[in-house]
Backbone bond lengths (Angstrom), bond angles and torsions (degrees), N, CA, C in turn:
res aa  C-N    CA-C-N  psi(-1)  N-CA   C-N-CA  omega(-1)  CA-C   N-CA-C  phi
1 M - - - 1.446 - - 1.528 108.56 -
2 T 1.323 116.37 135.69 1.464 119.15 -179.83 1.518 110.00 -87.59
3 N 1.294 113.99 148.94 1.453 120.72 179.29 1.519 108.27 -85.72
4 P 1.350 119.32 118.95 1.462 120.90 -178.24 1.526 113.24 -65.42
5 R 1.339 116.40 -16.24 1.464 119.31 179.32 1.527 111.85 -82.11
6 I 1.317 116.83 -15.06 1.467 120.30 178.66 1.515 108.02 -94.71
7 D 1.307 115.79 124.34 1.466 120.71 -178.74 1.521 108.50 -123.55
8 N 1.311 115.77 118.28 1.461 119.41 179.56 1.521 112.73 -86.87
9 G 1.333 117.13 7.41 1.454 120.60 179.09 1.516 113.30 95.26
10 Y 1.322 117.32 -20.25 1.454 119.75 -176.57 1.528 111.43 -67.97
11 S 1.325 117.11 -48.50 1.460 119.32 -178.22 1.520 110.97 -66.24
12 E 1.330 117.21 -35.65 1.468 120.60 177.42 1.522 109.84 -63.95
13 H 1.332 116.64 -41.89 1.468 120.51 179.18 1.526 110.45 -63.23
14 Q 1.324 117.11 -42.80 1.460 120.89 -179.73 1.525 111.62 -63.76
15 A 1.313 117.51 -33.67 1.455 121.41 -175.24 1.532 112.95 -81.11
16 R 1.316 118.35 -12.79 1.464 120.22 -179.03 1.516 111.60 -64.40
17 K 1.300 114.24 141.35 1.460 120.15 176.89 1.519 108.57 -88.96
18 P 1.324 116.74 156.33 1.469 119.38 175.29 1.530 110.37 -60.64
19 V 1.319 116.10 155.64 1.461 121.19 178.07 1.518 109.52 -55.37
20 G 1.324 116.04 131.91 1.453 121.13 177.04 1.510 115.61 86.99
21 Q 1.318 119.00 -1.51 1.460 120.23 -179.74 1.522 109.73 -97.22
22 T 1.336 115.44 134.07 1.452 120.96 176.14 1.522 108.47 -123.49
23 S 1.307 116.37 163.05 1.462 118.85 178.49 1.520 111.64 -78.95
24 S 1.337 117.73 -22.81 1.466 119.41 -174.97 1.531 114.69 -95.58
25 V 1.336 119.15 -34.02 1.473 120.11 -175.80 1.519 113.43 -125.46
26 G 1.316 117.12 18.33 1.457 119.42 -179.94 1.518 111.23 68.25
27 F 1.313 116.25 -141.25 1.464 120.02 179.87 1.517 109.79 -83.64
28 Q 1.324 115.71 143.44 1.457 121.60 179.69 1.518 109.28 -141.51
29 V 1.328 114.81 160.43 1.455 120.47 178.02 1.523 108.02 -146.98
30 G 1.305 115.50 147.35 1.455 120.77 176.36 1.516 109.98 -140.16
31 V 1.314 115.79 135.41 1.462 121.30 174.33 1.518 107.67 -136.47
32 R 1.327 115.89 148.92 1.457 120.02 179.93 1.513 110.07 -150.01
33 R 1.317 113.81 156.12 1.451 119.80 177.76 1.520 108.24 -153.06
34 T 1.330 115.56 143.18 1.457 121.26 177.77 1.520 109.14 -95.71
35 L 1.325 115.45 127.26 1.455 122.43 -176.41 1.531 110.49 -111.04
36 P 1.319 116.19 152.56 1.473 120.38 179.39 1.531 111.56 -80.55
37 L 1.335 115.87 55.19 1.457 122.60 -178.41 1.524 109.28 -135.99
38 S 1.332 116.17 151.15 1.463 120.15 171.04 1.537 107.60 -71.62
39 Q 1.328 116.96 168.06 1.460 119.26 177.55 1.532 110.73 -61.35
40 E 1.310 117.03 -38.50 1.462 120.10 179.00 1.529 110.93 -62.49
41 Q 1.334 116.68 -45.20 1.462 120.39 179.72 1.529 110.68 -66.07
42 A 1.327 117.18 -41.25 1.465 121.25 179.88 1.530 110.68 -63.95
43 W 1.334 116.89 -41.80 1.471 121.31 178.47 1.524 110.43 -62.73
44 R 1.332 116.22 -46.08 1.472 119.97 179.55 1.526 110.63 -59.75
45 L 1.328 116.85 -43.89 1.464 120.32 179.99 1.526 111.14 -64.89
46 L 1.311 117.36 -47.82 1.462 122.64 -178.00 1.523 112.31 -61.57
47 T 1.341 117.02 -36.53 1.460 121.14 -174.88 1.531 113.19 -102.19
48 S 1.325 117.12 4.01 1.471 120.43 175.22 1.532 108.69 -69.81
49 P 1.328 118.70 160.54 1.474 119.50 176.67 1.531 112.24 -52.81
50 E 1.338 117.07 -41.86 1.466 119.99 178.90 1.526 111.02 -65.88
51 G 1.324 116.96 -46.47 1.469 121.00 179.44 1.520 111.80 -61.57
52 L 1.325 117.05 -45.76 1.469 120.59 178.63 1.523 111.21 -59.59
53 S 1.330 116.78 -37.64 1.470 119.55 -178.75 1.523 111.21 -64.40
54 W 1.340 117.60 -28.48 1.463 120.11 -179.42 1.514 112.55 -71.97
55 W 1.323 118.54 -32.64 1.466 118.29 -176.95 1.524 114.24 -113.79
56 L 1.332 118.14 -16.31 1.464 120.07 175.91 1.520 112.40 -110.17
57 G 1.315 116.91 -26.67 1.453 120.97 -174.33 1.513 109.56 101.92
58 G 1.310 116.59 -176.81 1.455 121.56 -178.12 1.517 111.88 -69.79
59 L 1.327 115.52 121.84 1.460 121.65 179.79 1.524 109.30 -121.85
60 S 1.317 115.85 149.13 1.460 118.02 173.82 1.523 109.42 -76.27
61 A 1.326 117.19 -38.08 1.466 122.32 177.60 1.525 108.37 -171.19
62 L 1.320 116.33 157.97 1.463 121.03 175.58 1.516 108.70 -152.93
63 Q 1.328 115.57 122.27 1.456 120.74 173.03 1.520 106.95 -89.28
64 L 1.314 116.46 128.86 1.461 120.36 -178.57 1.526 110.39 -82.41
65 E 1.337 114.56 76.34 1.451 122.38 179.79 1.522 108.39 -139.42
66 P 1.350 117.23 142.05 1.467 119.24 176.30 1.528 110.83 -55.19
67 G 1.321 115.23 140.73 1.461 121.40 -179.92 1.516 114.12 93.33
68 Q 1.330 117.59 -12.36 1.469 120.73 179.74 1.531 109.54 -73.30
69 R 1.314 115.44 128.01 1.465 121.12 177.29 1.513 108.77 -96.38
70 F 1.324 116.18 154.05 1.462 120.12 178.36 1.519 109.98 -139.21
71 F 1.318 114.58 152.44 1.468 123.24 177.23 1.516 106.17 -142.65
72 S 1.318 117.08 115.30 1.458 119.84 -178.65 1.522 110.60 -87.89
73 K 1.316 115.01 163.68 1.462 120.93 177.18 1.523 111.42 -62.48
74 E 1.343 116.95 -26.18 1.469 122.11 -179.95 1.527 112.33 -83.93
75 G 1.345 117.36 -5.91 1.464 120.56 178.17 1.514 114.91 99.92
76 T 1.326 118.73 2.89 1.456 120.84 175.88 1.524 108.41 -77.47
77 S 1.338 115.31 134.63 1.463 119.33 -179.16 1.522 109.66 -136.70
78 G 1.318 114.51 165.75 1.449 119.00 177.87 1.509 112.22 168.72
79 E 1.338 114.38 -167.80 1.463 120.83 -178.73 1.517 109.28 -145.68
80 L 1.323 115.36 133.87 1.461 120.71 175.50 1.523 109.02 -70.85
81 R 1.315 116.67 131.71 1.467 121.31 -179.85 1.529 111.25 -108.59
82 I 1.335 115.83 -46.44 1.467 121.54 -179.63 1.521 108.04 -129.96
83 V 1.309 115.84 131.45 1.465 121.93 175.68 1.525 107.41 -130.92
84 K 1.320 116.10 109.93 1.464 122.22 174.98 1.522 106.32 -120.38
85 P 1.340 116.95 96.57 1.465 119.67 -176.64 1.523 112.39 -49.51
86 L 1.335 114.27 138.46 1.466 125.00 -179.40 1.520 113.83 72.68
87 E 1.341 118.64 -3.23 1.460 120.80 -174.92 1.526 115.65 -128.92
88 Q 1.342 117.67 -51.31 1.460 118.75 -167.29 1.523 112.97 -155.65
89 L 1.329 114.26 143.73 1.462 123.53 166.54 1.526 106.66 -128.53
90 R 1.318 116.67 135.51 1.467 121.59 173.96 1.520 106.07 -132.36
91 L 1.341 115.55 131.23 1.452 119.31 -174.15 1.516 111.24 -154.82
92 S 1.329 114.81 160.27 1.460 119.09 166.95 1.519 105.60 -81.35
93 W 1.317 117.06 145.78 1.471 122.43 -174.39 1.517 107.51 -145.98
94 Q 1.326 116.41 119.61 1.466 120.45 -176.03 1.517 110.49 -137.49
95 R 1.320 115.00 125.33 1.467 120.39 175.33 1.521 110.02 -79.36
96 A 1.328 115.56 153.92 1.462 120.38 174.13 1.526 108.58 -56.44
97 G 1.308 116.73 134.53 1.458 121.47 178.55 1.520 114.20 93.00
98 W 1.333 118.05 -13.59 1.462 119.69 177.19 1.521 109.22 -76.41
99 E 1.336 115.86 144.32 1.460 120.82 179.22 1.528 111.90 -75.78
100 Q 1.318 116.57 -30.25 1.464 119.52 -179.14 1.524 110.38 -142.75
101 A 1.315 114.44 159.48 1.465 120.59 179.14 1.529 110.42 -79.06
102 S 1.309 114.96 151.49 1.452 121.88 171.77 1.526 107.30 -100.21
103 T 1.315 116.13 174.64 1.459 121.27 173.32 1.517 107.38 -111.86
104 L 1.320 115.58 128.12 1.456 121.78 -179.84 1.520 108.75 -116.86
105 Q 1.317 115.18 131.52 1.456 120.50 175.68 1.524 108.20 -125.42
106 I 1.312 115.75 129.31 1.458 122.04 177.88 1.516 106.77 -117.81
107 R 1.321 115.97 127.34 1.466 120.58 179.31 1.520 109.37 -123.23
108 L 1.323 114.96 144.96 1.456 122.74 172.89 1.517 106.70 -114.45
109 L 1.324 116.14 119.03 1.463 122.16 -174.93 1.518 109.83 -118.29
110 A 1.322 116.30 129.37 1.459 120.65 178.00 1.526 109.17 -62.40
111 A 1.328 115.92 136.07 1.466 121.96 178.89 1.527 108.29 -125.30
112 A 1.315 116.17 166.41 1.466 121.96 -178.47 1.525 111.05 -58.42
113 G 1.312 115.75 150.73 1.452 121.09 175.40 1.515 114.52 73.05
114 G 1.339 117.74 23.12 1.458 120.12 178.92 1.513 114.06 75.07
115 R 1.321 117.08 14.14 1.460 121.32 -179.91 1.529 109.92 -92.65
116 T 1.331 116.23 172.34 1.464 121.60 -179.10 1.526 109.52 -136.66
117 T 1.316 115.21 134.79 1.457 121.04 173.97 1.523 108.14 -94.57
118 I 1.327 115.73 126.07 1.462 121.30 175.16 1.524 107.11 -103.48
119 S 1.327 114.89 127.37 1.457 121.68 -176.90 1.525 109.74 -120.97
120 F 1.328 116.37 128.25 1.459 122.62 172.38 1.529 106.94 -109.10
121 H 1.327 116.71 124.24 1.466 121.66 177.41 1.527 107.23 -128.77
122 Q 1.322 115.53 123.73 1.462 120.70 -177.29 1.520 108.93 -125.93
123 E 1.328 115.50 133.48 1.469 120.36 179.95 1.521 109.92 -132.57
124 K 1.322 115.13 172.76 1.471 123.84 -176.19 1.526 110.58 67.95
125 L 1.333 115.59 38.43 1.461 120.73 176.02 1.524 109.40 -85.17
126 K 1.307 116.52 149.98 1.469 122.44 -171.48 1.527 113.59 -62.14
127 D 1.344 116.78 -47.53 1.460 119.18 -174.90 1.525 110.56 -160.28
128 A 1.320 116.28 -176.92 1.463 121.44 -177.58 1.530 111.89 -64.02
129 N 1.326 117.91 -33.45 1.467 120.30 179.03 1.527 111.21 -66.63
130 V 1.319 116.61 -44.31 1.468 120.19 177.95 1.526 109.07 -65.19
131 R 1.324 117.18 -38.59 1.457 120.73 177.47 1.528 110.37 -57.43
132 E 1.315 116.78 -45.89 1.466 120.57 -179.16 1.533 111.22 -66.19
133 Q 1.328 116.69 -40.60 1.469 120.37 176.78 1.521 110.69 -59.54
134 M 1.326 116.37 -44.11 1.460 119.92 -177.90 1.529 111.19 -72.38
135 K 1.292 118.22 -31.57 1.472 120.63 175.32 1.529 109.20 -60.40
136 L 1.325 116.76 -46.93 1.464 121.17 178.11 1.529 111.22 -64.22
137 Y 1.325 116.95 -39.51 1.458 121.84 179.91 1.533 110.52 -61.69
138 W 1.335 117.01 -49.69 1.472 120.42 -177.63 1.526 111.09 -69.43
139 E 1.320 117.62 -32.25 1.469 119.34 175.01 1.528 110.67 -64.62
140 E 1.333 117.30 -37.54 1.463 121.46 177.29 1.528 110.73 -66.85
141 V 1.328 116.89 -42.02 1.470 120.53 177.16 1.520 109.48 -59.54
142 L 1.330 117.14 -46.33 1.468 120.25 179.23 1.522 111.70 -64.36
143 A 1.320 117.86 -35.42 1.467 120.62 177.24 1.529 110.22 -63.48
144 R 1.332 117.66 -41.55 1.469 121.00 178.16 1.526 110.91 -65.35
145 L 1.336 116.41 -43.83 1.460 120.14 178.70 1.540 110.20 -61.54
146 T 1.328 116.01 -41.97 1.469 120.69 180.00 1.517 110.58 -64.00
147 E 1.310 116.65 -45.63 1.463 121.50 179.34 1.527 110.80 -57.40
148 K 1.320 115.87 -45.76 1.460 121.05 179.80 1.539 110.44 -66.17
149 A 1.326 117.44 -41.32 1.468 121.71 -179.18 1.520 111.25 -65.35
150 E 1.329 116.65 -40.57 1.463 120.04 -178.11 1.523 112.06 -74.38
151 A 1.328 117.57 -18.36 1.460 121.05 178.68 1.526 111.55 -79.57
152 K 1.312 116.72 -12.57 1.475 120.88 -178.54 1.503 111.85 -75.44
């Protein structure tokens, strides 16, 4: 009979969840980058027509108010839930072809030297493959934001 108090590491390894999986929100991903912009400048860039197109897709218009729904030309849809100017956006976010919406939270955090960290956190993703796709997607969005910020 084996002693349940003795663990050779095998059972612990088997019980581990894949990277990014939680018991409460399924798969999640978070990426962040600090930009050489004030929070005001970062907010303006993120919510400008050009900035919105990078993370939402082509929109005819979007009012930044809770309850506003959006549908991009690329098929991304969702609804704004929380809008705190200069600080936070929380919304449902669903790509065309997805069975269910994810939750996306974007935060702007003050950083040293007058800079701002922009954080994208997405949860309720279908699986590890979608998690990896979205990690690459948000890294690309941050790369575009950084490129634009550094050109100023």
